[in-house]
C-alpha positions in Angstrom: 62.2 -3.8 19.2 59.4 -2.3 22.5 58.8 0.4 19.6 57.5 -2.5 17.4 55.5 -4.0 20.2 54.1 -0.8 20.7 53.1 -0.8 17.6 51.9 -3.9 16.9 49.1 -3.4 20.3 48.3 -0.1 18.9 47.5 -1.8 15.2 45.3 -4.5 17.0 43.2 -2.3 18.9 42.3 0.1 15.7 41.2 -3.4 14.8 38.2 -3.4 17.5 37.1 -0.3 16.4 33.4 -1.0 14.6 32.7 -1.0 11.1 29.3 0.8 9.9 28.9 1.0 6.2 26.3 2.1 4.4 25.0 2.9 1.3 25.0 6.3 -0.3 23.7 7.3 -3.9 23.4 9.8 -6.0 19.7 10.2 -8.1 19.1 12.0 -10.2 15.8 12.7 -11.4 13.8 14.5 -14.3 10.8 16.9 -13.4 7.3 19.0 -15.4 8.4 22.9 -16.1 7.3 25.5 -14.0 7.3 22.7 -10.5 11.2 23.7 -9.4 9.3 24.9 -6.5 7.5 22.2 -5.2 10.3 19.6 -6.0 12.6 21.6 -4.2 9.9 21.7 -1.2 9.4 18.1 -1.2 13.0 17.1 -0.7 13.6 20.0 2.2 11.5 17.5 4.2 12.8 13.8 3.0 15.5 13.9 6.6 17.2 11.4 4.3 17.9 14.2 1.4 22.3 15.2 2.7 22.4 17.3 -0.9 19.7 17.9 -3.5 21.0 20.6 -6.7 19.0 22.0 -8.9 21.4 20.8 -12.6 21.6 22.2 -16.0 22.4 18.7 -18.7 20.3 15.3 -19.0 18.7 15.7 -15.5 16.8 19.2 -13.3 17.7 17.7 -9.9 20.8 15.2 -8.1 19.8 14.8 -4.4 22.9 12.9 -2.1 21.1 9.9 -0.2 22.8 7.6 2.6 20.6 4.3 4.1 21.6 1.7 6.2 20.7 -0.3 3.8 20.3 -1.4 0.2 16.2 -2.5 1.0 15.1 1.2 1.9 16.7 2.7 0.0 14.5 0.6 -2.3 11.8 1.8 -0.3 12.2 6.0 -0.1 12.8 5.7 -3.8 9.2 4.1 -4.6 7.4 5.5 -1.1 9.0 9.0 -1.5 10.7 9.5 -4.3 8.5 8.5 -6.9 5.5 10.1 -5.2 6.1 13.7 -5.3 4.4 15.6 -7.4 6.4 16.7 -10.7 8.7 14.1 -10.5 8.8 12.7 -14.0 12.2 9.9 -13.6 14.3 9.1 -11.8 17.8 7.0 -12.2 19.8 6.1 -9.0 23.5 5.6 -8.9 25.5 4.1 -6.3 28.6 4.1 -5.0 30.9 2.2 -4.8 34.0 3.3 -3.2 34.2 6.3 -2.0 37.5 8.4 -2.8 37.1 11.4 -0.9 
């Protein structure tokens, strides 16, 4: 019986930790031909960008970003990303559930 009591106590103490939820999103972007270096230089300046990759296919660039709120994500998209010279189109995917 003491082993069960220890397991239950451990489980209760684990639930006391604060959980921080973040808004994680991937933003895909199209850009003007020949603007690769300029767009990359601007993306490197943005601390919110966790990853940035040039891609083949429908979009030229994909970035991964994390924010505390969806409003922060909105501000970032409209005030930072869409103002970068050379970016012509954006599409965002907000992560519903991270599995790995």
